[in-house]
DSSP file (Angstrom, degrees, kcal/mol; ACC not computed):
  #  RESIDUE AA STRUCTURE BP1 BP2  ACC     N-H-->O    O-->H-N    N-H-->O    O-->H-N    TCO  KAPPA ALPHA  PHI   PSI    X-CA   Y-CA   Z-CA
    1    1 A Q     >        0   0    0      0, 0.0     4,-2.5     0, 0.0     5,-0.2   0.000 360.0 360.0 360.0 -33.4    0.0    0.0    0.0
    2    2 A I  H  >  +     0   0    0      2,-0.2     4,-2.7     1,-0.2     5,-0.2   0.914 360.0  47.7 -64.4 -43.1    2.9    2.3    0.7
    3    3 A N  H  > S+     0   0    0      2,-0.2     4,-2.6     1,-0.2    -1,-0.2   0.925 112.3  49.5 -63.1 -43.9    4.3    1.8   -2.8
    4    4 A H  H  > S+     0   0    0      2,-0.2     4,-2.4     1,-0.2    -2,-0.2   0.906 112.4  47.5 -61.2 -43.0    0.9    2.4   -4.3
    5    5 A L  H  X S+     0   0    0     -4,-2.5     4,-2.7     1,-0.2     5,-0.2   0.916 110.1  53.2 -62.2 -44.3    0.5    5.6   -2.2
    6    6 A H  H  X S+     0   0    0     -4,-2.7     4,-2.2     2,-0.2    -2,-0.2   0.911 109.0  49.3 -64.3 -41.3    4.0    6.7   -3.3
    7    7 A R  H  X S+     0   0    0     -4,-2.6     4,-2.4     2,-0.2    -1,-0.2   0.936 110.7  50.5 -58.0 -45.7    3.1    6.3   -7.0
    8    8 A Q  H  X S+     0   0    0     -4,-2.4     4,-2.8     1,-0.2    -2,-0.2   0.915 112.1  46.2 -59.9 -43.5   -0.1    8.2   -6.6
    9    9 A L  H  X S+     0   0    0     -4,-2.7     4,-2.4     1,-0.2    -1,-0.2   0.866 109.8  53.9 -68.4 -34.6    1.7   11.1   -4.9
   10   10 A T  H  X S+     0   0    0     -4,-2.2     4,-1.9    -5,-0.2    -1,-0.2   0.878 110.2  48.2 -63.9 -39.8    4.5   11.1   -7.5
   11   11 A K  H  X S+     0   0    0     -4,-2.4     4,-2.2     2,-0.2    -2,-0.2   0.955 111.3  49.1 -64.7 -49.4    1.8   11.4  -10.2
   12   12 A Q  H  X S+     0   0    0     -4,-2.8     4,-2.5     1,-0.2    -2,-0.2   0.901 108.4  54.0 -59.6 -38.2    0.1   14.2   -8.4
   13   13 A K  H  X S+     0   0    0     -4,-2.4     4,-2.9     1,-0.2    -1,-0.2   0.930 107.0  52.1 -60.2 -43.6    3.4   16.0   -8.0
   14   14 A G  H  X S+     0   0    0     -4,-1.9     4,-2.4     1,-0.2    -1,-0.2   0.912 110.5  47.5 -56.2 -43.6    4.0   15.7  -11.8
   15   15 A K  H  X S+     0   0    0     -4,-2.2     4,-2.4     2,-0.2    -1,-0.2   0.904 111.7  50.4 -67.2 -39.9    0.6   17.3  -12.4
   16   16 A I  H  X S+     0   0    0     -4,-2.5     4,-2.7     2,-0.2    -2,-0.2   0.915 110.6  48.9 -65.0 -43.8    1.2   20.0   -9.9
   17   17 A I  H  X S+     0   0    0     -4,-2.9     4,-2.5     2,-0.2    -2,-0.2   0.934 110.9  51.0 -59.2 -46.2    4.6   20.9  -11.5
   18   18 A S  H  X S+     0   0    0     -4,-2.4     4,-2.3    -5,-0.2    -2,-0.2   0.915 110.4  49.4 -55.4 -47.6    3.0   21.0  -14.9
   19   19 A S  H  X S+     0   0    0     -4,-2.4     4,-2.4     1,-0.2    -2,-0.2   0.919 111.0  48.5 -58.3 -48.7    0.3   23.3  -13.6
   20   20 A I  H  X S+     0   0    0     -4,-2.7     4,-2.0     1,-0.2    -1,-0.2   0.891 110.5  51.2 -64.4 -39.2    2.8   25.7  -12.0
   21   21 A T  H  X S+     0   0    0     -4,-2.5     4,-1.5     2,-0.2    -1,-0.2   0.916 111.0  49.6 -62.3 -42.3    5.0   25.7  -15.2
   22   22 A L  H  X S+     0   0    0     -4,-2.3     4,-1.3     1,-0.2    -2,-0.2   0.909 111.4  47.5 -60.9 -46.6    1.9   26.6  -17.2
   23   23 A H  H  X S+     0   0    0     -4,-2.4     4,-1.0     1,-0.2    -1,-0.2   0.804 106.2  58.0 -69.7 -31.1    0.9   29.4  -14.9
   24   24 A K  H  < S+     0   0    0     -4,-2.0     3,-0.3     1,-0.2    -1,-0.2   0.880 105.7  51.1 -63.5 -38.1    4.4   30.8  -14.9
   25   25 A R  H >< S+     0   0    0     -4,-1.5     3,-1.4     1,-0.2     6,-0.3   0.844 102.5  60.2 -67.6 -33.3    4.1   31.2  -18.6
   26   26 A L  H 3< S+     0   0    0     -4,-1.3    -1,-0.2     1,-0.3    -2,-0.2   0.837 103.8  49.8 -62.5 -32.2    0.8   33.0  -18.3
   27   27 A V  T 3< S+     0   0    0     -4,-1.0    -1,-0.3    -3,-0.3    -2,-0.2   0.389  84.1 123.2 -90.4   5.0    2.5   35.8  -16.3
   28   28 A S  S X> S-     0   0    0     -3,-1.4     3,-1.5     1,-0.1     4,-0.5  -0.380  73.3-122.1 -64.4 142.6    5.3   36.2  -18.8
   29   29 A P  G >4 S+     0   0    0      0, 0.0     3,-1.0     0, 0.0     4,-0.4   0.775 109.4  69.7 -55.5 -27.7    5.6   39.7  -20.2
   30   30 A L  G >4 S+     0   0    0      1,-0.3     3,-1.0     2,-0.2    -4,-0.1   0.834  94.2  55.0 -60.5 -35.1    5.1   38.3  -23.6
   31   31 A W  G <4 S+     0   0    0     -3,-1.5    -1,-0.3    -6,-0.3    -4,-0.1   0.666 101.7  59.0 -75.9 -17.2    1.5   37.5  -22.8
   32   32 A R  G << S+     0   0    0     -3,-1.0    -1,-0.2    -4,-0.5    -2,-0.2   0.508  80.3 103.0 -89.4  -3.1    0.8   41.1  -21.8
   33   33 A L  S <  S-     0   0    0     -3,-1.0     2,-0.1    -4,-0.4    -3,-0.0  -0.594  80.8-112.6 -78.1 137.8    1.8   42.4  -25.2
   34   34 A P    >>  -     0   0    0      0, 0.0     4,-1.9     0, 0.0     3,-0.6  -0.388  24.2-116.9 -69.9 150.8   -1.3   43.4  -27.3
   35   35 A T  H 3> S+     0   0    0      1,-0.2     4,-2.7     2,-0.2     5,-0.2   0.824 113.2  61.6 -53.8 -38.1   -1.9   41.3  -30.4
   36   36 A E  H 3> S+     0   0    0      2,-0.2     4,-1.7     1,-0.2    -1,-0.2   0.906 104.4  48.1 -60.0 -42.6   -1.3   44.3  -32.6
   37   37 A V  H <> S+     0   0    0     -3,-0.6     4,-2.2     2,-0.2    -2,-0.2   0.905 111.1  50.0 -65.6 -43.6    2.3   44.7  -31.3
   38   38 A L  H  X S+     0   0    0     -4,-1.9     4,-2.5     1,-0.2    -2,-0.2   0.924 109.9  50.9 -63.6 -40.8    3.0   41.1  -31.8
   39   39 A S  H  X S+     0   0    0     -4,-2.7     4,-2.5     1,-0.2    -1,-0.2   0.851 108.0  53.0 -66.5 -32.4    1.7   41.2  -35.4
   40   40 A H  H  X S+     0   0    0     -4,-1.7     4,-2.6     2,-0.2    -1,-0.2   0.925 110.2  47.5 -63.0 -47.9    3.9   44.2  -36.1
   41   41 A I  H  X S+     0   0    0     -4,-2.2     4,-1.1     2,-0.2    -2,-0.2   0.921 112.0  50.6 -54.2 -46.1    6.9   42.3  -34.8
   42   42 A F  H >< S+     0   0    0     -4,-2.5     3,-0.6     1,-0.2     4,-0.4   0.930 112.9  44.8 -61.6 -48.6    5.9   39.3  -36.9
   43   43 A V  H >< S+     0   0    0     -4,-2.5     3,-1.3     1,-0.2    -1,-0.2   0.872 107.3  58.3 -66.7 -37.6    5.5   41.3  -40.1
   44   44 A H  H 3< S+     0   0    0     -4,-2.6    -1,-0.2     1,-0.3    -2,-0.2   0.771 104.2  53.9 -61.5 -26.4    8.7   43.2  -39.6
   45   45 A C  T << S+     0   0    0     -4,-1.1    -1,-0.3    -3,-0.6    -2,-0.2   0.544  79.5 116.7 -84.8  -8.9   10.6   39.9  -39.5
   46   46 A L  S <  S-     0   0    0     -3,-1.3     2,-0.1    -4,-0.4    -3,-0.0  -0.371  71.2-117.1 -61.5 133.1    9.2   38.8  -42.8
   47   47 A P        -     0   0    0      0, 0.0    -1,-0.1     0, 0.0     5,-0.1  -0.429  16.2-156.1 -70.1 147.4   12.0   38.3  -45.5
   48   48 A E  S    S+     0   0    0     -2,-0.1    -2,-0.0     1,-0.1     3,-0.0   0.686  85.2  40.1 -97.3 -22.4   11.7   40.6  -48.4
   49   49 A D  S    S+     0   0    0      1,-0.1     2,-0.3     2,-0.0    -1,-0.1   0.398 109.7  37.5-116.4   6.3   13.7   38.5  -50.9
   50   50 A K  S    S-     0   0    0      0, 0.0     2,-0.2     0, 0.0    -1,-0.1  -0.986  73.4-100.3-153.0 164.9   12.8   34.9  -50.4
   51   51 A Y        -     0   0    0     -2,-0.3     2,-0.3     1,-0.1    -3,-0.1  -0.528  37.4-118.7 -84.7 153.8   10.1   32.3  -49.6
   52   52 A L        -     0   0    0     -2,-0.2    -1,-0.1    -5,-0.1    -6,-0.0  -0.666  15.2-147.7 -90.2 141.3    9.7   30.8  -46.2
   53   53 A S    >   -     0   0    0     -2,-0.3     3,-2.0     1,-0.1     8,-0.1  -0.880  19.1-130.2 -99.6 143.2   10.0   27.1  -45.5
   54   54 A P  T 3  S+     0   0    0      0, 0.0    -1,-0.1     0, 0.0    -2,-0.0   0.735 110.8  51.6 -65.0 -20.1    7.8   25.7  -42.7
   55   55 A A  T 3  S+     0   0    0      2,-0.0    -3,-0.0    -3,-0.0     0, 0.0   0.331  84.5 135.8 -94.2   3.7   10.8   24.0  -41.3
   56   56 A S    <   -     0   0    0     -3,-2.0    -4,-0.0     1,-0.1     0, 0.0  -0.219  47.8-157.4 -61.6 141.8   12.8   27.3  -41.2
   57   57 A K        +     0   0    0      4,-0.1     2,-0.2     2,-0.1    -1,-0.1   0.104  70.0  90.8-100.0  20.2   14.8   28.2  -38.3
   58   58 A L  S  > S-     0   0    0      1,-0.1     4,-2.2     4,-0.0     3,-0.3  -0.661  82.7 -52.8-107.9 165.5   14.7   31.8  -39.3
   59   59 A T  T  4 S+     0   0    0      1,-0.3    -1,-0.1     2,-0.2    -2,-0.1  -0.419 114.1  24.8 -67.5 153.8   12.2   34.5  -38.4
   60   60 A P  T >> S+     0   0    0      0, 0.0     4,-0.9     0, 0.0     3,-0.8  -0.987 124.7  50.0 -83.0 -11.1    9.2   34.7  -38.5
   61   61 A V  G >4 S+     0   0    0     -3,-0.3     3,-0.9     1,-0.3     4,-0.4   0.889 109.5  56.7 -55.7 -38.5    8.8   30.9  -38.4
   62   62 A L  G >< S+     0   0    0     -4,-2.2     3,-1.3     1,-0.2     4,-0.4   0.843  98.4  60.8 -58.5 -34.7   11.1   30.9  -35.3
   63   63 A L  G X> S+     0   0    0     -3,-0.8     4,-2.2     1,-0.3     3,-1.2   0.780  92.1  64.7 -66.4 -26.4    8.8   33.3  -33.6
   64   64 A T  G << S+     0   0    0     -3,-0.9    -1,-0.3    -4,-0.9    -2,-0.2   0.681  98.1  56.6 -71.4 -14.2    6.0   30.8  -33.7
   65   65 A R  G <4 S+     0   0    0     -3,-1.3    -1,-0.2    -4,-0.4    -2,-0.2   0.592 112.6  40.6 -86.8  -8.7    8.0   28.6  -31.4
   66   66 A I  T <4 S+     0   0    0     -3,-1.2     2,-0.5    -4,-0.4    -2,-0.2   0.767 124.8  29.9 -99.4 -39.1    8.3   31.4  -28.8
   67   67 A C     <  -     0   0    0     -4,-2.2    -1,-0.3     1,-0.1   -36,-0.0  -0.964  54.9-168.4-134.8 112.9    4.8   32.8  -29.0
   68   68 A R              0   0    0     -2,-0.5    -1,-0.1     1,-0.3    -4,-0.1   0.813 360.0 360.0 -70.3 -30.4    1.7   30.7  -29.8
   69   69 A Q              0   0    0      0, 0.0    -1,-0.3     0, 0.0    -5,-0.1   0.473 360.0 360.0 -58.1 360.0   -0.4   33.9  -30.2
């Protein structure tokens, strides 16, 4: 029973840590930026001379890995 209880507590601890991590992201300054500002940043990063690849490690595709919005 102790081993079962230990597994349950470990599972709950993992869920709590995930929840804390999620909430820390929500208070990030990035989430406080208005959508209009984020869109201007995104547009400013668009290349003028080439096409984008979905797997690109360059902006603006790189920005989508930082900010889901």
